[in-house]
C-alpha positions in Angstrom: 83.6 -25.7 -9.5 86.3 -28.3 -9.0 86.1 -31.8 -10.5 85.7 -33.2 -7.0 82.8 -31.0 -6.0 81.1 -31.7 -9.4 81.5 -35.4 -8.9 80.0 -35.1 -5.4 77.0 -33.2 -6.7 76.4 -35.9 -9.4 76.6 -38.6 -6.7 74.0 -36.8 -4.5 71.6 -36.4 -7.5 72.1 -40.1 -8.4 71.4 -41.1 -4.8 68.2 -39.0 -4.7 67.0 -40.6 -8.0 67.6 -44.1 -6.6 65.8 -43.3 -3.4 62.9 -41.9 -5.4 62.6 -45.0 -7.5 62.8 -47.2 -4.4 60.0 -45.2 -2.8 57.8 -45.5 -6.0 58.5 -49.2 -6.1 57.4 -49.6 -2.5 54.2 -47.7 -3.1 53.5 -49.9 -6.2 54.1 -53.1 -4.2 51.8 -51.8 -1.5 49.0 -51.1 -4.0 49.5 -54.5 -5.6 49.3 -56.2 -2.2 46.1 -54.3 -1.4 44.5 -55.2 -4.7 45.6 -58.8 -4.2 43.7 -59.0 -0.9 40.6 -57.3 -2.3 37.8 -59.7 -3.2 34.2 -59.8 -4.2 31.1 -61.5 -3.0 27.7 -62.2 -4.6 24.9 -61.1 -2.3 21.2 -61.9 -2.8 19.1 -59.1 -1.3 15.4 -58.9 -0.6 13.9 -56.1 -2.8 12.6 -54.0 0.1 16.3 -53.5 1.3 17.5 -52.2 -2.1 18.5 -48.7 -1.3 19.9 -49.5 2.2 21.9 -52.4 0.7 23.4 -50.2 -2.0 24.5 -47.6 0.6 25.9 -50.3 2.9 27.8 -52.0 0.0 29.4 -48.6 -0.9 30.5 -48.0 2.7 31.8 -51.6 2.9 33.9 -51.2 -0.2 35.3 -47.9 1.0 36.3 -49.4 4.3 37.6 -52.8 3.3 38.3 -52.7 -0.5 36.1 -55.7 -1.0 33.1 -55.5 -3.4 29.6 -56.7 -2.6 27.9 -57.6 -5.9 24.2 -57.2 -5.1 21.2 -58.9 -6.8 17.6 -57.9 -5.8 14.4 -59.8 -5.9 11.8 -61.6 -3.7 13.0 -63.8 -0.9 11.1 -66.8 -2.2 12.7 -66.4 -5.6 16.2 -66.3 -4.1 15.5 -69.3 -1.8 14.5 -71.4 -4.9 17.6 -70.2 -6.8 19.9 -71.0 -3.9 18.5 -74.4 -3.7 19.2 -74.8 -7.4 22.9 -74.0 -7.0 22.8 -70.2 -7.7 26.2 -68.6 -7.1 25.2 -66.5 -4.1 27.5 -66.4 -1.0 25.3 -64.3 1.3 21.5 -64.1 1.5 19.7 -61.1 3.0 16.1 -62.3 3.2 12.9 -60.4 4.2 11.9 -63.2 6.6 13.6 -65.5 9.1 12.1 -68.8 7.9 14.0 -69.2 4.7 17.5 -68.3 6.2 16.8 -70.7 9.0 16.0 -73.5 6.5 19.2 -72.8 4.6 21.3 -72.7 7.8 19.9 -76.1 8.8 20.7 -77.5 5.4 24.0 -78.2 3.7 23.7 -75.0 1.8 24.1 -72.6 4.8 26.8 -72.1 7.4 25.7 -73.2 10.9 25.6 -70.3 13.4 25.9 -67.6 10.8 22.2 -66.5 10.7 21.2 -63.2 12.4 18.5 -60.6 12.3 19.8 -57.5 10.4 16.6 -55.6 10.3 12.9 -55.6 11.3 10.7 -54.2 8.5 7.6 -52.0 8.6 4.6 -52.2 6.4 3.0 -49.0 5.0 -0.2 -48.3 3.0 1.0 -45.6 0.5 -0.4 -43.4 -2.2 1.2 -40.8 -4.5 -1.8 -38.6 -3.8 -1.7 -36.3 -0.8 -4.7 -37.0 1.5 -5.6 -40.2 -0.2 -4.4 -42.4 2.7 -5.9 -41.5 6.0 -5.6 -44.8 8.0 -7.5 -48.0 8.0 -10.6 -46.2 7.0 -9.0 -45.8 3.5 -9.2 -49.6 3.2 -12.7 -49.8 4.7 -14.1 -47.2 2.5 -12.4 -48.7 -0.6 -12.6 -45.5 -2.7 -10.0 -46.7 -5.1 -10.0 -49.0 -8.1 -6.7 -50.9 -7.5 -4.7 -51.8 -4.4 -1.1 -53.0 -5.0 0.6 -55.8 -3.0 3.5 -58.1 -3.7 3.2 -61.9 -4.1 2.3 -63.1 -0.6 3.9 -66.5 -1.2 7.3 -65.3 -2.3 7.5 -62.0 -0.5 7.1 -61.5 3.3 5.7 -58.0 2.8 3.0 -59.4 0.6 2.2 -62.0 3.4 2.0 -59.1 5.9 -0.3 -57.2 3.6 -2.7 -60.1 3.3 -2.5 -60.7 7.1 -3.4 -57.0 7.7 -6.5 -57.2 5.4 -7.5 -60.4 7.2 -7.0 -58.8 10.6 -9.3 -55.9 9.5 -11.8 -58.5 8.0 -11.5 -56.8 4.6 -9.7 -59.5 2.6 -12.8 -60.7 0.7 -14.0 -57.1 -0.1 -10.5 -56.0 -1.3 -9.6 -59.1 -3.2 -11.2 -57.9 -6.6 -9.1 -54.7 -6.4 -5.7 -56.3 -5.9 -2.9 -56.0 -8.4 0.1 -58.2 -7.5 3.8 -57.6 -8.1 6.4 -60.3 -8.1 8.2 -58.4 -5.3 7.9 -55.3 -3.2 9.7 -53.2 -5.9 7.0 -54.0 -8.4 4.3 -53.4 -5.8 5.8 -49.9 -5.3 6.1 -49.3 -9.0 2.4 -50.0 -9.6 1.6 -47.1 -7.3 4.4 -44.9 -8.6 3.3 -45.3 -12.2 -0.4 -44.8 -11.4 -1.5 -48.4 -12.2 -2.8 -48.5 -8.6 -4.0 -45.6 -6.5 -2.8 -47.2 -3.2 -0.5 -50.0 -2.3 1.2 -51.9 0.6 4.9 -51.2 0.4 7.9 -51.1 2.7 8.5 -48.0 4.8 12.1 -47.9 3.5 10.7 -47.2 0.0 8.8 -44.1 0.9 10.5 -42.8 4.0 11.8 -39.8 2.1 8.5 -39.2 0.2 7.2 -35.8 1.1 4.4 -35.4 -1.4 2.2 -38.5 -1.1 0.2 -39.9 1.9 0.8 -43.0 4.0 -0.4 -45.0 6.9 2.1 -46.9 9.0 0.2 -50.2 9.5 0.1 -51.0 13.3 2.3 -54.0 14.1 -0.5 -55.8 15.9 -2.2 -56.3 12.5 0.6 -58.5 11.1 3.4 -60.8 12.2 6.6 -58.8 12.6 8.7 -58.8 9.5 12.0 -60.1 10.9 14.6 -60.0 8.2 17.5 -62.5 8.6 20.8 -62.8 6.9 22.8 -66.0 6.5 26.3 -66.9 5.2 26.0 -69.6 2.5 28.4 -72.5 2.1 29.6 -71.0 -1.2 30.8 -68.0 0.8 32.3 -69.9 3.8 35.9 -69.6 2.4 35.4 -66.2 0.8 37.0 -63.3 2.7 34.7 -60.7 1.2 31.6 -62.7 2.1 32.6 -63.1 5.7 33.7 -59.5 5.9 30.4 -58.3 4.5 28.4 -60.3 7.1 30.6 -58.8 9.9 30.2 -55.3 8.4 26.4 -55.8 8.3 26.4 -56.3 12.1 28.6 -53.3 12.8 27.6 -49.7 13.8 28.1 -48.1 10.4 25.7 -50.5 8.7 23.3 -50.4 11.6 23.1 -46.6 11.3 22.3 -46.9 7.6 19.6 -49.5 8.3 17.9 -47.3 10.9 18.1 -44.3 8.5 15.8 -46.2 6.1 13.1 -46.8 8.8 14.0 -50.3 9.9 14.3 -51.4 13.5 17.6 -53.0 14.4 17.4 -56.1 16.5 19.5 -55.9 19.7 20.9 -59.5 19.4 22.8 -61.2 16.6 20.9 -64.4 16.4 17.2 -65.0 15.7 
């Protein structure tokens, strides 16, 4: 090989190396830019929506790169915390009244409230054949009936309203065990501390072994679940993106999968 051809080969190898480094540098810059635009948002979520929210948050992060940091509890508890300056940027309540109050106050963003789901109340037992319908409540052949706090949790209010509609509230009151939120009401039944309980359909929709009665919606006020963007999230890209994602077809499909109805309109 001549010195000239050897020199030419070395130049080609050097050029390839430079191009490779440039390409790697461009990829690194692209990744850094993507990471720079990724953000996170703190979301307060009503306990009944736990599993659906986790799935939605995972899909949201996969699609946008943003992270939704979820906290779960009763709607009343979160409402109090938000009024006490808790660092939440989005609120997914189990009712419409609390988000409306926040939207109308300096703590919420006007025009951001919308119904993301309509919940369904279920009477549920781990025991097959235990729950047969409203006659299960009328016969009262159980020691404990689980509900969640009717003041703080809309599903608890719906349970009380159901018992009142059936004129059974006074008879069943001595049997009640009360959880702070719908998760605790479910856990009372799951652990055997109550034979039956009022829970959200979303919590037991995949249960194949127990028994349940879907409470007719004429026995309680519809559980209209609203979301609202809070002032703390007004300038947060992840918070705004999460609210938009929650309205979209991917999130709506997940919501329906967990047994919720999806409201046709965006506003309450």
